[in-house]
N, C-alpha and C positions, 0 to 999 in steps of 0.2 A: 846391463841396463845403461841407458844413455845418461850423460851428465849434462844437465841444463843448469841455468843460472838460478839457483834456489832463492837468492836474495831478491831478484827481480820478481820471481813468482810470489814470494811472500808479499812484496809491495803491491803486486797485481791484485791479490785477494783483499788487501787492505784499502784499495782504491787510491793508492798514491804512486803508482808506477807510470812514468812518462816514456819508458823505453821498452815496452813489451814487444815491440817489433823485433828486438834483438833475440827473443826467444821464439815467439810464434812465427808462423809463415814457413816459407821454403828458403833454406840457406845452403848455398854451395859451400861444402867443407870437405874435410878429409877425416875418415874414420878407419882406424886400424890399417893405415897405409893405402886405403882406397879412396879415390875422389868420387864424390856424389853429392846428393842433396838430403839434408835433414828436414823433414816435415814435422811441424808441431802445431797442435790445434787445441783450443779449449771447447769442449762439448760435454758439459756435466751430466746431461741426460742420456747420452748415447750408451747403447749396449756394447757396440763395437764400431770400429771405423777402418775402412780400407782407403788406401791412396790409389786412384785410378787415373789413367791418362793414355796418351798415344804409346808410351813406352811399354805398356802391358796390354795393349789392345782394349783398354777400358774394362779389364777384368782384374779385380783386386784380390782374387783368392789367395795369391801368394804375397800380398802386401798389406796384411793386417797391421794396424798400428798398435804399439805397446801402451798400456795404461801407465802413465808415469807416476801419478799420485792419485790419492782418493779424491782430489779436488777437481777432477774432470779434465785433466790434461793428458793428451795422447801424443805419442811421438814415434817416428820411424826414420831410419837412414836407409836410403836406396842408392846403391853404388851405380856409377857410370852415367847418371843423368847429367844433363848439361843445360846451359842457358837457353831459354825460349821453349823448353819442353813444356807441354800443356799438362794440366792435372786438375783434379777435383778431389774432394773428400766424399766417399760413399759411406753414409752414416746409417747404422742400424738404430732405429728409434725405439723408445720404450715399449711400443706396441708390436715390435718385430718387423715393421715395414722398413724399406730402404729408400733413402733420398740422396741425391747428388748435390753437393753444395760447392760453390767457389770458395776459395780461401779468404776469410775476412782480413787477413794480414798480408795478402799477396802484394808484391811490389809491381806487378804488371799483369795485364789481362788481355784476352783475345779481343779483337775488334768486333763490336756489336754487328750483327745479332748473335754471334757466337758468345759463349758465356764462361768458358773455362779460364782458369788462372794460368799464368806462365811463370816458370822459373826465371828469375832475373837477378843479376849481381848489381845491387844498388850502390855498393861502395866503388870508389876508384875514380870518380870524375875529378879532373884537375881544374880547380877553380882559379880564376885570375881576378878576384874582386876584393883582395885584402884591404886595399885603400878604402873602398866603399864601406866594407863591413866594420872597419875600425872607427869610421867617423859617423856612422848612421845613428840617429836618435829617434825619439818618438815625435819629433817635429812640432812640439807645442809652440815654439817661438820661431818656427821656420815655415816656409811655404809648403802647404800640403794641398795640392790642386790635382785631383784624381780624375783620370780618364777611365771610366768603367767600360770594359769591352768583353764581348763574346768572341773568343779567338777564332772560332770557325766562320762566323758570318760577317766579320769586319770587312774582309775582302775574300772572295772565293775564286778558285780557278774555274768553277762551273756551278751555277745555281742548281738546286734541286728542282725537279719537275714532277708532275704526277706519273710520268712514265719511267724516269730513271733517277738514280741518286746523283747528288752533286759531288764536287771534288774540293777538298779542303787544301789549304796550304799547311805544310808541316810546321812544327815548333821552330825548326831551324830556318825554314824559308821565311817565317814571319819576322826573323831578325832584321832582314833588309826591307821589310814592308812597313810594319807598324812602329818600330823603334824610331827611325828617322822622323816619322810623322809626329810622334808624341814630342820629340825634342823640338822640332821646328815650330810646333804649335804651343809651346810654353807650359806643358803639363809637367808636374813633378813625379807623378806615380801612375802606373797602370794598375787597375784593379781587374783581375780576371775572374769572370764568373766560374762557378765550381769546376775544377779540373779533376776532382776525384772521380773514379770510374762510375758511369751511370748507363743504364740500358736504353732509355728512351730519349731520343733527341729533343722531343717537345717538352721535357721537364727542365731543359737548359742546365742540367747538372744538379738541380736542387732535390732530386730523388735518387740517392746514390746507393751503390753496392760496395765499391772498393775504396775504403778510406785510407789505404796506403798505396793506391795504384793510380798513377797519373793516367788520364784517359788515353787510350790507344788511338783515338780518332786522329790525332795529329802527330803520332810518332811514339818513341819510347821515352822513358824517364830521363835518360841522360841528354836527350835532345831538348827536353824541357829545361834541364839544368843549363844547357848551353844558351837557351833563350834568356833565362834570368841573369846568367853571367854577362851576356851582352847588354842587357838593360843596365846593370850596375856599371859596366865600363862606360856607358853613356850617361851616367848620373841620373838614371831613372829607377825609382823604387818599384817594387812589385808587391801588391796586396792580393791575397787569395781569398775567395769566398769559401766559407766552410759551413757545413750543415749539421749542427749538433742536436737538432730537435727530433728528426724523424728519418726513416729510411723506407725504401720500396718493399713491396710485398712479393716481388718477382721470385720465382721458385728456386733460383740458384743463389739467392742472397741470404740476408740475415734473418728473415722472417721464419720463426719456428725452426731455428737453425738445426737443432738435433732432435726435433720432435717435441721439444719443450720450449719454454720461453727464456732464452738466454739473453737477448738484447732488448726485448720489448716487455711491457707490463703484463703480468699474468691476468690481471683484472681486465676483462673485455671492455668494461666501461671507460677505462683509461687508455686502452691500447691504440685505438685507431684515430687518425686525424681527418680533417675535412678534405685532405688531398688524397684520401684512400691509401694512405701509407701508415706506418707504425711509429708511435713515439718510442724513443729510447727510454728505458727504465733508468732514470738518472739517480734513483735512490740505491741502485745496486752497485757495489764497489767495483766489480769486474767491468761493468759498462763504463764507469767513470775512468778507469785505467785505460780502457780501449780508446775512448775519445781523446783523453789527454795525451796518450801515446801518439795518436794520429796528428794532433796539433804540433807536438814536439818533433815528430818525424818531418813535417813539411818545413818547419823552421830550421831543423838540423841539416837535412839532406838537400833541400832546395833553396836555402838561404832567403826564404820569403821575408819581406820587410814588414808585413802586416797581415793580420788575419781578420776578416770581417765575418762575424758570426750571424748567420741568417736566423730570422724568426725568433729573436730572444724573448719576445712577448709570450711565445708558446713554451718557453722555459720558465719564465717567472710565474705565470698563472697556469693552472690546469687547463689544457686545451686552449690557451690564450685568452681565457675568459676570466676577467677580474672577479665576477660574481662567484666563480667556483673556488676562489681563494688561491693563496700562494702555494706553489709547489716547493716545499722546504728541501726536498732531496735535490732538485735542480738548482736551487739557490746555493746550497752547499757545494755542489759540483762546480758552479761558475766561480765561486770564491776560491775554491781550492785550485782549480785550473789556472786562474789568472795569477794567483799568488806564486805558484810554481813557475809559470812562464815569465813573469816579471823578474823573478830571481835568476832564471837561467838565460833568458834572452832579453836583457834590458833595453835593447834598441828595437824590438819588434812591437809594432802597434797592435793593440787588441781592441777591435771596433765592434760595437753592438748595434745591430739593426733592430731597434726597439721602438715600438709604437705606443708603449704604455707611459703612464705618469709615475711609475714606480721610482722612488727616490734613490739618489746616490749610486746610480749605475756606474758613474765614472769616479767614484771615491774608492779609496783603498779598503780592502776587507777589514783591516785592523781599525779603520775609522767607521765601520758600519756599512761600507759600500760593497759593490759586486766586483770591483777591481778592473773594470774595463778602462781603457785610455780615452776612448771617444764613444759618442752615441750619435746616431743619425737623428737629426731634428725633423721628424716627420710632421710635427705640428706646423713648423715654419713652411714646409713644402705644401701641405694641404691649404693653409691660409693664403699663401702667396698665389697659388694656381687658381683658387676660388676667386680671389680678387681680380685677376686678369681675365677671367671668363666673363665678368660682369660688364654690362654697358656702362661707359664712363659716367652717365647720369647717376647711376646707383652707387658708384664708387664714392660719391661725395657724402653719402650717408655715414654718420659716425661709426656705426657698427661695421661697415665695410672698410672705411678708412683705417680703422684700428686693426684690421687684419695684417696691415703692413707695419704696425708699430708694436703689436702685442709681443712679438718674439723677444724684444729687448726687456720685457718685464720679467722674464724667467731665464734669460740666456745664461747668466753666470752660475746657475745651479749645477750645470753639467758642462763637459767639454764637447760641444756640439760640432758635427759636420753637417753642412747644408747639402742635401742630395736632390738632384733631379735624375733619377736612376731609370733603369730599364722598366721597372714596375709602372712608370708613368707614361710609357709609350707603347703599351700592348693592351690586348683585350678590349679593343674599341674605345680606349680612353682618348685617342688622338695623340698626335705628336705635340711637343712643346709649342711649336708654331701654331698648330691647329687650335690649341687651347686659348689663344689670344682672341679677344673680341674684334669685330670689324672686318673690313675688306682686306685684300691681300697686302696693300701698302701699309695699312694701319697695323696689321699683324706683325709685319717685319719691324716696323718702328717700335712697337711695344715689346717685341721679343728682345730687341737690342737694349731697351731701357730696363727690362726685367733682368737681363744678365749684368748690367752695370750695378743694379741694386744688389743682386746676389753676390757678386764678386767683391763688393765693397762692404757688405754686411760682415760683422765679426763672425769668426768661425772658419773652419777649413771647408773645402768645396769638393763636390763630386758631380760629374756630368757623364751621362751615358753616351756612348759613341753614336754619332748621327745628330746629336743636339747641335753640334757646331756647324752642321751643314744646313740647318733649318729644314730638316726633312719634312716632306709631305706625307710619306707613307710610314705606318707604324713598323716597328721592328719585327722582322720575321727571321727566325733562326735558319730558314732554308734559303735565304736570299742575302746577297751582299748589300752593304749600304749603297745609297743612291749617289755614287760618285759622279754620275753624269750631270747632277745638278750644278756642279761647279762650272759648267759651260754657260750658265745663265748669270747675268750681272748681279741680280739681287742676292742669289745664293753665294756667289763668289765673294761679293763684298761683305756679306754677313760672316762668312768663314774668315776673311781677313780681319774683320772687327773682333771676332772671338779670339783669334790668335793674338792680336794686339793687346787685348784686355788681359790675357794670360801673361804676356810678357811685361805688361805694366805692373802687375802684381809682383813679379820677380824682382823688379827694380825699385819697389817702394816698400820699405819695412813697415810703414804705418798700416799697410793692409794685411800684415800677418804677425808681427812680433808681439803685439799686445792683444791678440784675439781673445784671450780668456781673462783679461784684466779690465775692470770698469774704467780705469784711466785711459784706455785706448780708444774710447768711443764717447761721443757727446751729441745729443740731439740739438740741432739748430732751428729747424722748422719741423714741427711735429703735429701741429693741430690745424693746419690750413685745409680743412675738409672741403671748403667751397671750390678751391682751385686745384686740389689734389697734388700739391707741391710738397716734397719732402726734402730735407737737407740735414746732413750730419757731418761731424768732423771725425777723422781718424788720426790718431796720434802714434808716434813711434818714440822709443826711449831716447833717440838722438835728437829729438826736437822737431822732427819732420811733422808737418801738418798738411793734411789733405781735406778739402771740402767737397763732399759728394752731394749732387743736386739731381732730383728727378721730378719730372712732370708727367703724370699718368693719365691726363685727359688731353683733349684736342685743342685746348686754348694756347694762344701764343702770348708770351709775356715779354714786353720791352721794358727793361729796367726794373726787375723784381729785386726787392731788398732782401739780401741774404745776410743774416748776422754772422760775424766772424769772431773767433776767440781772441785774436790779437790784431792790432793794427799792422798794416803792411801791404805789399803788392802781391796779388794772386794771379797766377797764370793758368789758363785752361790747358790741360794736358791730354784730354780726350773728350770727344763729344759725339754722341751717337748720330747726330743730325748732319755731320759733315758730308759733303758731296762724295768724298772718298768711300763712304759707306752707303752711297745712293740716297743720301738725305738732301734736305733743301738748302743746307749750308747756312742756316740761321745760327751762327756760332759767335763766340767771343774771341775775336782774332787778336786783340791786343790785351796785354796784361792790365789788370784792373787794380787801381790803388784804392784801398779802403777809405771811407770817410767817417768822420765822427758823427754818424747819424744813428741813433739808437734803433735797434730792431730786436723784437722779442725781449730777451734779457741781456743783450750784449750792447756795449757802448759803440761798437763800430760795425759797419756793414759794407757790402759791395753791391753795386747795381749790375745785375746779370740779365742777359737776354736768354730766354728759354723757349725753345721750339716745342710744338705739340709732341706728345708721346716721346719724350727724349730724356737723356741722362747725360751728365757731364761731371768731370772731376777737375778741381782747381788745386794747384799746389802753391803754398806760401813760398815766395822767393826769399831765400835766406842769403845773408851776406857771407 
């Protein structure tokens, strides 16, 4: 009888195992002096299981697995197998039928549309990122400016057409493509849309099958490790999207894995999602261990610096519907997972994509929270984009004006990230540029002002690839970004502006160090509905003061009184209306000394020229 790690197996059944991939899956090892592969799988409803693959012509008569325990674990050592051999489990279900399934714990998979698992030696990559790993943190007081990317369609060797498939760059080829771009444009992190193996390109990775298998679309797992290693050597962090709520129903995957309900809810009323996929049964201990082990696996083997958890609202509430009530099993899963991960990987960020008002998502479990480090502020995103879609006449109405001030009423309840993600530029929603009111020139002006507002607002930031190009076309996973746009002055100057704004954040601690402390932000002009002017101060612990000013209507202001927190001289350090960014150059070219003229509730103010649909930042000149 095989010898497996019984301690991990015990933790697996208790719902506390984060390393079950060390037991389950296909492992190259030696048994009785013979080299080969040990296969181990959890299938509690199976009558029997065969291992089938190219090595036995997909006939498993001679490769029945042994039942290791009464707990539903099967195992078999097959000699002479090697890396990249393909395999599946042929499972006899309770009713006597046979089904072929991919390995839930496989480290590698065939390229779609093929669906078999592949033997792969996951150990042995030589990392060269020790310096990075030793210094990384959760970035609460550091810059966290995320570039969200789909690695396949950021740039392509050949676009897909109706007649033939496109061609991707590999993980390793992307090292010389996207990493220099991210560095040059001042981002701190790349967030990669799901890389766990998935069958259908159009799901973008959000309907997965292989939770331990880096998608073979772009190469093998060690090539992905090389990509992440190169990111770290260039001081770029890597965040990975993870899908803990649901999985696909494809026949080779987890759905009714052994003829019973191993991963999904037995209750048909709870089982299926609005995306025609299956919810994970997060009240089941073995499912909790499966998902926690996957999260641990990516942090351990791939050195990811953050994990963004998709559709957390569908974990908090049954089917994402608050009226159905809280899913206590999923709540317990999140608390347990985050507690374990924070203890084991204190520098890895745990990020919730959550659209609910459920409280304390980013508070520690011992303090009554879910234990995430960050939460996406989707309320800010919806309010902001709704504001910019409106005719400026209607922006003056208090209800609309307050859409840009409301976020600071609740901001310090959670650690928020402000996202303009892929979800906002697909499904006929229009691109960020398209969402702006007005003609083409007005759209560009407002888009620049929008980004100055976003990047100076407290909180960390995320933008989807293409936002920085002012794309006209929505994102399409079958086509590369519109790089040709950079031939046109408006797009090229917008791209330069976006990069300059990112670099400005890197150089000004007031825009990141006190993001989650009320003392880091102060409204200066908040109620000027009639003129739609907003102003606020951002503060840093070292005394740096920045004044951020925005005008979101088409009026020009010559000498607008902006209150300032301290007397002194203020110098404009960026203005969206400069001619360098194809603006009218109605800027403040000279430093402005404050005057003892009261404005709002401050004793001192500066007189500022403000162009239509513009934004600007002033820095207090310190001796």
